[in-house]
C-alpha distance (Angstrom), angle and dihedral (degrees) to the residues before:
residue distance angle dihedral
M1 . . .
N2 3.79 . .
S3 3.81 124.6 .
A4 3.80 91.8 -97.2
E5 3.80 89.9 62.2
I6 3.80 97.0 51.7
A7 3.79 111.1 105.2
V8 3.79 110.0 -132.8
P9 3.79 108.0 -160.1
S10 3.77 120.8 -122.6
T11 3.77 117.2 -144.2
L12 3.77 129.1 -151.2
R13 3.80 110.5 -159.9
L14 3.78 109.3 -156.9
E15 3.79 117.7 -158.9
G16 3.79 134.8 -177.0
E17 3.77 121.1 0.4
L18 3.81 125.9 7.0
T19 3.77 94.9 -166.5
I20 3.76 140.5 129.8
Y21 3.80 89.1 -91.3
R22 3.82 89.4 68.4
A23 3.80 98.7 33.6
V24 3.81 97.3 116.1
E25 3.82 93.5 45.6
L26 3.80 92.7 47.1
H27 3.80 94.0 44.4
E28 3.81 90.4 54.3
A29 3.82 91.9 47.8
L30 3.81 91.5 49.8
R31 3.81 91.7 48.4
A32 3.80 90.1 50.7
L33 3.81 90.8 50.0
L34 3.80 93.7 51.5
D35 3.80 96.6 41.4
G36 3.79 104.6 118.3
A37 3.80 94.1 -21.9
A38 3.78 122.7 146.4
K39 3.80 93.5 -172.3
C40 3.79 130.4 14.8
A41 3.78 143.8 151.5
I42 3.77 138.1 -145.5
E43 3.79 110.3 -147.1
L44 3.81 110.7 -151.1
S45 3.81 106.0 174.7
Q46 3.81 94.5 108.9
V47 3.80 97.0 48.9
T48 3.80 107.5 122.0
E49 3.80 99.8 179.8
I50 3.79 135.4 15.2
D51 3.78 129.6 179.9
S52 3.79 132.2 -172.3
C53 3.81 90.4 -80.9
G54 3.81 90.2 56.0
V55 3.79 90.0 49.7
Q56 3.81 89.6 49.8
L57 3.80 90.0 52.6
L58 3.81 90.8 53.5
L59 3.81 90.9 47.7
A60 3.81 90.6 49.1
A61 3.81 90.5 50.0
R62 3.80 89.9 51.5
R63 3.82 91.6 48.7
T64 3.82 92.4 47.9
A65 3.80 91.3 47.9
R66 3.79 90.2 53.8
E67 3.80 91.7 47.8
I68 3.81 92.7 52.9
D69 3.81 94.4 39.0
C70 3.80 94.0 -114.3
E71 3.79 119.5 153.1
L72 3.83 104.0 -128.3
E73 3.79 125.8 -170.0
F74 3.80 125.8 -168.9
A75 3.80 100.4 -150.3
A76 3.80 131.1 -159.9
P77 3.80 100.6 -12.3
S78 3.80 113.9 -153.5
A79 3.80 123.0 -126.1
A80 3.82 88.7 -99.9
V81 3.81 91.3 55.6
L82 3.80 92.9 46.2
D83 3.81 91.1 48.4
A84 3.81 92.2 51.4
L85 3.80 93.4 46.5
T86 3.80 90.3 48.1
T87 3.81 90.0 51.7
F88 3.81 90.2 54.0
D89 3.84 93.2 39.6
L90 3.82 90.6 -117.9
T91 3.80 103.6 122.4
G92 3.80 89.1 116.5
M93 3.82 90.5 69.8
L94 3.80 90.9 72.7
D95 3.72 137.2 68.6
A96 3.79 80.5 -138.6
G97 3.75 96.1 -176.2
T98 3.73 126.5 87.2
P99 3.78 134.0 -22.8
N100 3.77 116.3 -90.2
N101 3.80 103.3 -101.5
E102 3.80 91.1 -175.0
R103 3.82 90.6 78.1
G104 3.79 93.1 67.2
A105 3.78 117.6 144.1
N106 3.81 93.1 -18.0
A107 3.79 93.9 71.5
A108 3.77 119.5 102.9
M109 3.80 104.7 -135.2
L110 3.78 125.1 -151.0
T111 3.78 112.6 -179.2
V112 3.76 121.1 -160.7
D113 3.78 106.7 -163.9
H114 3.76 126.7 176.1
A115 3.78 117.2 -165.1
D116 3.79 114.8 -145.3
G117 3.75 113.5 -105.0
A118 3.80 95.1 21.5
């Protein structure tokens, strides 16, 4: 395998609220992440709130990744994410352990940040 064939994962770092109020913005960011990717991650450590719409977005991302044969990791879920997934009995959808340190400097980061009050 030459260097052109090695899949470098892209990472989407979600911050703040994953709620219905940001559904369109988050859906577009998730689509952009998965577009043509062979391997990617959604980093969730800075998520402060998540509702059922946010959970649905994560489930849709997982389904889309499977459909396009993309290896998707949900990395470093925050307490808010774990609480929501526990409520919906979905904790099994995550590798809910530690962030993937193998990405390092090679990861392409896209941060979706939502300032409170904006």
